[in-house]
N, C-alpha and C positions, 0 to 999 in steps of 0.2 A: 332252225325251222322246226315247227311242231309236227310230230309224227301223226298222220291221219288215224292210225290204229289207236292212239291214245284217245282221240276224240270219239271214236266209235265205242271204246270201252266206257268212257264217261257217259255217253248217251245211254248205253245199255244199263249201267248202274242207276241212272236217273229214272229210267222206265221201271226197273225193278223196285226202286224205292217208292215209286208211286203206287205200287200194288195194283188194286183194281180201280184206280182213279180213271176219270174220263180222259179221252185222247186230248182234249183241250187243256186239262190240268197238267198232263204229262208234257205236252208241248211247251207250256209256260215254264215248267220246271227245267226241261232240257235247254230252253233258250236262256236260262238264267233270270227269268222274270217271275220267280216264285215269291210273289209279294202281295200284300194286302194293305189297303189304306182305310183309315177311319177319319171322316171329316167331323171335327169337334164343334159342337154347338151348345149354346146355353139353353136353359128351359124355354126361353123366349124365341129360340131358333136363330140366334145371332151366331155367325161364324166366328170362332175364336182359335182356329188352327187345324192341324191335322197330325195324324200319327201314321207312320209307315212301318209295317212289320215285314221282315224278310228272313228266310231261313239261311243261316250262315254257320257252317261247320257243326251241324247237328243241334243248333240252338236257334232261338228267335231273337234277332236284333230289332229293337223298336226305336225309332227316331220320332220324337215328339217336338213339334214346333207350334208355339202358341203366340197369340197376340190378343190384346184386349182383356186380359184377366187381371184381377186385383193383385196388387203388389204383395209379395211374401211367398212363403213356402206352401206348396199344395201337394197333398198325397195324390199319387197317380198309380192306377192299377189296371191290369187287364181283368175284366169281369167275364163271367162264364156264359152269359147269354147275349146274343147279338140283337138287343132291343134297347132303344133309348127313348122312352116315352116320358114326356114332361108330365108333371112339374118336378118330380124328384128322381127320375131315372132309376127307380127301384126295379123296373123291368129288366135291367141289366144283370140282376142277380148278384150273387156274392163274387168274391175274387176267384179267378181261374186257379183251381187247386186240384189237379189230377192226382197228385201224390198224397193227398189228405194230411198235409202238414198244417201246423198252426201259422198264424200270421207273423211276418217280420223277420228280417235278417238278424236281429238281436235276440230273438226268441229261440231258446235251445230246441224247441220242437218245430221251428220254422225253417224256411219261409214257404209261402205259397208260390206256385210257379208264376203267378201274375203280379207278384210284388215288385214294384219299381221304386227308384229313388224319388224323393220329392222334387217337384219342379221348383226352381228358384226364380220367380217372376220379378223382374226389375221394375224400376220407376216407369218405364215405357209400356208395361203390361205384357212383355214378351219373354220367352225363354226357348232354348233349344237344348234338349236332353237326348242323349243316346245311351241305351242300356241293353244288355244282353240278358234274356231270360233263359238260363241254362236248362231248366226242366221242361221247356216247351217244344212242341213240334208244330209245323205248319198245319198238318192234318188235325191236330188238336185245337188249333186256333180257329180253323174254319170247319168244325164238325157240324153235325146236323142242326144245332141251334145257334151256331156262330159264336161270336165274342165281341166285346165292346171295350173301348178304352174310356175310363172314367177319371175325371179330375175332381178332387174333393176341395172343400172350402178351406181346410186347415192342413197343417203339416201332419205327416205320418210319423208316429213315434217309433216305428220299426219293431215293436214288441207286443203290443196289446192285440189279442185275438178278439174278434175276427178282422178288424179293419184299421188298426193302428190309431184309433181315436182321431181320424182325419176329418171328421165332420160330414156335412151334407155334400151331395153331389152337384157340382156347379157347371160341369160340361161333360158331354158324352158323345161318342162316335162309334158307329158299328163298322167293324172290319169287313171290307169287300175285296174279293180277289181282283188284282189288277192285270 
C-alpha cells in the first residue's frame, strides 16, 4: 500500500515546481495532466492529425499522430510562436531554441530544443511518432507567446541550420493546455 505521506510530498514538490503558476495550472500538474495538444491543419484548414506534449521526467515527450499527409519523410519541429496563420505558417516563427544551438542532431553545434525526427508517412498518409525533447520544459512550451508544431514538406537533413532544408510548412498546430 502506498504511504499517504509520499503523495503529500509529491504534491508539495509539484506545487513548488509550478512556481508562481496559476492554481489551475498547479492542479493540472498535481493531477498528472500537465499536457498540451496541438490540432494539426493544412493551410486550407483540413485536419491532418494532432500532437500531444507532456512533461515526463524533466523533459517534454511529444506524440504526433497524422493522417492525410503526402507519403514520405517530413521534417517536424516545435516552433517558437503559438500562431498558425495560412498560407505559409510563417507566423509560427523559427524552431524552439531556448539554448541558442544550431539546428540538427548531426550538427556539432546542435540541436535546437524543438528538433524532432522526421515523420515517416506511409502509403495511407499516416504516421505515429513519439519523441522526447530533452531540453524543453512545459513552462517554456506554453510561455507568453506559446508554441506550435509544424510539419514540413520534405525531410529534415538533421544538420543544416536553421531548418534542416526541410522545405515549406504543410501543417501546423498551436499547443493548448489540456
